[in-house]
Short mmCIF file of the C-alpha atoms (twelve columns), coordinates in Angstrom:
data_MODEL
# 
_entry.id   MODEL 
# 
loop_
_atom_site.group_PDB 
_atom_site.id 
_atom_site.type_symbol 
_atom_site.label_atom_id 
_atom_site.label_alt_id 
_atom_site.label_comp_id 
_atom_site.label_asym_id 
_atom_site.label_seq_id 
_atom_site.Cartn_x 
_atom_site.Cartn_y 
_atom_site.Cartn_z 
_atom_site.pdbx_PDB_model_num 
ATOM 1   C CA . MET A 1   0.000  0.000  0.000   1 
ATOM 2   C CA . LYS A 2   1.418  3.357  -1.049  1 
ATOM 3   C CA . LYS A 3   2.550  5.691  1.720   1 
ATOM 4   C CA . TYR A 4   3.256  9.407  1.842   1 
ATOM 5   C CA . TRP A 5   6.191  11.191 3.472   1 
ATOM 6   C CA . LEU A 6   7.596  14.613 4.170   1 
ATOM 7   C CA . MET A 7   11.400 14.522 4.013   1 
ATOM 8   C CA . LYS A 8   13.451 17.503 5.167   1 
ATOM 9   C CA . SER A 9   16.746 18.556 3.666   1 
ATOM 10  C CA . GLU A 10  18.830 21.626 4.253   1 
ATOM 11  C CA . PRO A 11  19.137 23.266 0.826   1 
ATOM 12  C CA . SER A 12  22.730 24.268 1.593   1 
ATOM 13  C CA . GLU A 13  23.552 20.542 1.706   1 
ATOM 14  C CA . CYS A 14  21.042 19.081 -0.759  1 
ATOM 15  C CA . SER A 15  18.428 21.251 -2.424  1 
ATOM 16  C CA . PHE A 16  15.621 20.024 -4.639  1 
ATOM 17  C CA . GLU A 17  17.207 21.915 -7.515  1 
ATOM 18  C CA . SER A 18  20.511 20.084 -6.989  1 
ATOM 19  C CA . VAL A 19  18.724 16.725 -7.089  1 
ATOM 20  C CA . LEU A 20  17.169 17.681 -10.438 1 
ATOM 21  C CA . GLU A 21  20.726 18.097 -11.754 1 
ATOM 22  C CA . MET A 22  21.961 14.714 -10.451 1 
ATOM 23  C CA . PRO A 23  22.182 11.581 -12.590 1 
ATOM 24  C CA . GLN A 24  18.684 10.119 -12.895 1 
ATOM 25  C CA . GLN A 25  17.532 13.003 -10.647 1 
ATOM 26  C CA . THR A 26  18.120 10.713 -7.670  1 
ATOM 27  C CA . VAL A 27  19.923 11.169 -4.353  1 
ATOM 28  C CA . PRO A 28  20.598 8.777  -1.475  1 
ATOM 29  C CA . TRP A 29  18.907 10.260 1.617   1 
ATOM 30  C CA . PHE A 30  22.156 10.222 3.583   1 
ATOM 31  C CA . GLY A 31  23.052 11.513 7.007   1 
ATOM 32  C CA . VAL A 32  19.923 10.606 8.964   1 
ATOM 33  C CA . ARG A 33  21.058 9.949  12.544  1 
ATOM 34  C CA . ASN A 34  17.748 9.670  14.329  1 
ATOM 35  C CA . TYR A 35  16.499 6.160  15.067  1 
ATOM 36  C CA . GLN A 36  12.827 6.910  14.430  1 
ATOM 37  C CA . ALA A 37  13.568 8.488  11.030  1 
ATOM 38  C CA . ARG A 38  15.935 5.597  10.227  1 
ATOM 39  C CA . ASN A 39  13.224 3.106  11.124  1 
ATOM 40  C CA . PHE A 40  10.759 4.832  8.787   1 
ATOM 41  C CA . MET A 41  13.222 4.297  5.924   1 
ATOM 42  C CA . ARG A 42  14.181 0.777  6.968   1 
ATOM 43  C CA . ASP A 43  10.785 -0.617 7.944   1 
ATOM 44  C CA . GLN A 44  8.036  1.371  6.246   1 
ATOM 45  C CA . MET A 45  9.202  3.048  3.049   1 
ATOM 46  C CA . THR A 46  8.747  1.228  -0.226  1 
ATOM 47  C CA . VAL A 47  9.662  2.033  -3.801  1 
ATOM 48  C CA . GLY A 48  7.021  4.331  -5.270  1 
ATOM 49  C CA . ASP A 49  5.965  6.027  -2.030  1 
ATOM 50  C CA . SER A 50  5.301  9.734  -2.579  1 
ATOM 51  C CA . VAL A 51  7.543  12.369 -0.997  1 
ATOM 52  C CA . LEU A 52  7.056  16.038 -0.222  1 
ATOM 53  C CA . PHE A 53  10.632 17.360 -0.466  1 
ATOM 54  C CA . TYR A 54  10.942 19.998 2.250   1 
ATOM 55  C CA . HIS A 55  13.671 22.630 2.601   1 
ATOM 56  C CA . SER A 56  14.517 23.237 6.270   1 
ATOM 57  C CA . SER A 57  16.981 25.298 8.311   1 
ATOM 58  C CA . CYS A 58  16.907 28.071 5.755   1 
ATOM 59  C CA . ALA A 59  15.442 31.543 5.294   1 
ATOM 60  C CA . TYR A 60  12.243 30.203 3.682   1 
ATOM 61  C CA . PRO A 61  11.403 26.691 4.897   1 
ATOM 62  C CA . GLY A 62  8.748  24.795 3.006   1 
ATOM 63  C CA . ILE A 63  7.872  22.190 0.397   1 
ATOM 64  C CA . ALA A 64  10.100 22.724 -2.632  1 
ATOM 65  C CA . GLY A 65  9.249  19.731 -4.781  1 
ATOM 66  C CA . LEU A 66  7.486  16.449 -5.348  1 
ATOM 67  C CA . ALA A 67  9.482  13.233 -5.358  1 
ATOM 68  C CA . HIS A 68  9.214  9.517  -4.728  1 
ATOM 69  C CA . VAL A 69  11.132 6.755  -2.986  1 
ATOM 70  C CA . ALA A 70  13.292 5.130  -5.667  1 
ATOM 71  C CA . SER A 71  14.981 2.297  -3.747  1 
ATOM 72  C CA . SER A 72  14.655 0.021  -0.785  1 
ATOM 73  C CA . ALA A 73  16.670 0.845  2.307   1 
ATOM 74  C CA . HIS A 74  20.410 0.231  2.013   1 
ATOM 75  C CA . PRO A 75  23.419 1.127  4.183   1 
ATOM 76  C CA . ASP A 76  24.203 4.845  4.319   1 
ATOM 77  C CA . GLU A 77  27.781 4.998  3.047   1 
ATOM 78  C CA . THR A 78  28.559 8.185  4.991   1 
ATOM 79  C CA . GLN A 79  28.609 6.212  8.251   1 
ATOM 80  C CA . PHE A 80  31.800 4.451  7.094   1 
ATOM 81  C CA . ASP A 81  33.639 7.564  5.861   1 
ATOM 82  C CA . GLN A 82  35.994 8.873  8.554   1 
ATOM 83  C CA . ASN A 83  36.100 12.248 6.777   1 
ATOM 84  C CA . SER A 84  32.326 12.664 6.827   1 
ATOM 85  C CA . VAL A 85  30.428 14.600 9.485   1 
ATOM 86  C CA . TYR A 86  28.089 11.580 9.445   1 
ATOM 87  C CA . PHE A 87  30.847 9.067  10.313  1 
ATOM 88  C CA . ASP A 88  29.805 6.614  13.022  1 
ATOM 89  C CA . PRO A 89  32.720 4.745  14.628  1 
ATOM 90  C CA . LYS A 90  30.283 2.249  16.187  1 
ATOM 91  C CA . SER A 91  28.966 1.179  12.793  1 
ATOM 92  C CA . SER A 92  30.568 -1.494 10.624  1 
ATOM 93  C CA . ARG A 93  29.920 -2.905 7.169   1 
ATOM 94  C CA . GLN A 94  28.995 -6.204 8.833   1 
ATOM 95  C CA . ASN A 95  26.555 -4.455 11.163  1 
ATOM 96  C CA . PRO A 96  25.574 -1.029 9.786   1 
ATOM 97  C CA . ARG A 97  23.546 1.169  12.132  1 
ATOM 98  C CA . TRP A 98  22.265 3.620  9.538   1 
ATOM 99  C CA . VAL A 99  20.339 3.164  6.317   1 
ATOM 100 C CA . CYS A 100 19.003 5.416  3.602   1 
ATOM 101 C CA . VAL A 101 16.674 5.201  0.649   1 
ATOM 102 C CA . ASP A 102 17.195 6.812  -2.713  1 
ATOM 103 C CA . VAL A 103 14.804 9.650  -3.506  1 
ATOM 104 C CA . ARG A 104 14.025 10.687 -7.062  1 
ATOM 105 C CA . ALA A 105 12.881 14.228 -7.847  1 
ATOM 106 C CA . ASP A 106 9.705  14.319 -9.905  1 
ATOM 107 C CA . GLU A 107 8.699  17.950 -10.160 1 
ATOM 108 C CA . ALA A 108 9.860  21.326 -8.888  1 
ATOM 109 C CA . ILE A 109 7.066  23.485 -7.548  1 
ATOM 110 C CA . GLU A 110 6.683  27.001 -6.265  1 
ATOM 111 C CA . LEU A 111 7.776  26.855 -2.632  1 
ATOM 112 C CA . ILE A 112 4.898  26.228 -0.218  1 
ATOM 113 C CA . GLY A 113 6.091  27.914 2.947   1 
ATOM 114 C CA . ILE A 114 5.412  26.628 6.416   1 
ATOM 115 C CA . SER A 115 3.309  29.720 7.135   1 
ATOM 116 C CA . GLU A 116 1.111  28.804 4.142   1 
ATOM 117 C CA . LEU A 117 0.703  25.222 5.404   1 
ATOM 118 C CA . ARG A 118 -0.386 26.548 8.812   1 
ATOM 119 C CA . LYS A 119 -3.355 28.396 7.243   1 
ATOM 120 C CA . TYR A 120 -5.359 25.249 6.520   1 
ATOM 121 C CA . PRO A 121 -7.260 23.284 9.179   1 
ATOM 122 C CA . GLU A 122 -7.013 20.246 6.877   1 
ATOM 123 C CA . LEU A 123 -3.252 20.228 7.567   1 
ATOM 124 C CA . ALA A 124 -3.318 21.065 11.290  1 
ATOM 125 C CA . GLN A 125 -2.262 17.546 12.311  1 
ATOM 126 C CA . MET A 126 0.781  17.338 10.034  1 
ATOM 127 C CA . ARG A 127 3.799  16.505 12.165  1 
ATOM 128 C CA . VAL A 128 5.921  19.195 10.534  1 
ATOM 129 C CA . LEU A 129 3.474  21.747 11.965  1 
ATOM 130 C CA . GLN A 130 3.533  20.371 15.498  1 
ATOM 131 C CA . LYS A 131 5.403  22.326 18.139  1 
ATOM 132 C CA . GLY A 132 8.795  20.801 18.907  1 
ATOM 133 C CA . ASN A 133 8.814  18.420 15.941  1 
ATOM 134 C CA . ARG A 134 12.331 18.150 14.589  1 
ATOM 135 C CA . LEU A 135 12.190 14.803 12.799  1 
ATOM 136 C CA . SER A 136 13.686 14.929 9.326   1 
ATOM 137 C CA . ILE A 137 11.242 12.319 8.006   1 
ATOM 138 C CA . THR A 138 7.580  12.184 8.928   1 
ATOM 139 C CA . PRO A 139 4.605  10.284 7.575   1 
ATOM 140 C CA . VAL A 140 1.892  12.291 5.853   1 
ATOM 141 C CA . THR A 141 -1.664 11.035 5.464   1 
ATOM 142 C CA . LYS A 142 -3.033 10.432 2.002   1 
ATOM 143 C CA . GLU A 143 -5.603 13.159 2.648   1 
ATOM 144 C CA . GLU A 144 -2.932 15.696 3.636   1 
ATOM 145 C CA . TYR A 145 -0.815 14.807 0.621   1 
ATOM 146 C CA . LEU A 146 -3.725 15.098 -1.814  1 
ATOM 147 C CA . PHE A 147 -4.864 18.381 -0.261  1 
ATOM 148 C CA . ILE A 148 -1.379 19.843 -0.764  1 
ATOM 149 C CA . VAL A 149 -1.009 18.527 -4.312  1 
ATOM 150 C CA . LYS A 150 -4.495 19.499 -5.464  1 
ATOM 151 C CA . ARG A 151 -4.932 22.819 -3.628  1 
ATOM 152 C CA . LEU A 152 -1.503 24.286 -2.961  1 
ATOM 153 C CA . VAL A 153 0.954  23.066 -5.597  1 
ATOM 154 C CA . LYS A 154 1.806  25.609 -8.247  1 
ATOM 155 C CA . LYS A 155 4.007  24.246 -10.987 1 
ATOM 156 C CA . ILE A 156 7.068  26.170 -12.042 1 
# 
């Protein structure tokens, strides 16, 4: 059964526009170091799930594009790289702690800012809008996803 996700990325590290320029417009969702977010990728995401690609920790946070999950979970290679800020000395190739999925960009959209999302009672329960939520990956209901795509998305 298809699922829906909001996945946050800092545009200074990986913007939606940069993914559109990558081979096959696909990026491994590297660097996640939160167990709940990791478990979403490992245990619940499947190829074809829809993704709201969200820019965070920037001047204008919000949904910047539509994407989909393009691979099953696989080890996040950054955990093995001693030069990476995401290096984990407790992880090994035999027993990796961190996984990622590949995400493929589908369509750039006009940014839907967080203040815009807050205007609609239909979206009031979205985790990204909840006080104190800092998870980089959160599930989105089908109804929330369809509301955003049908009512708020403006194509570029």
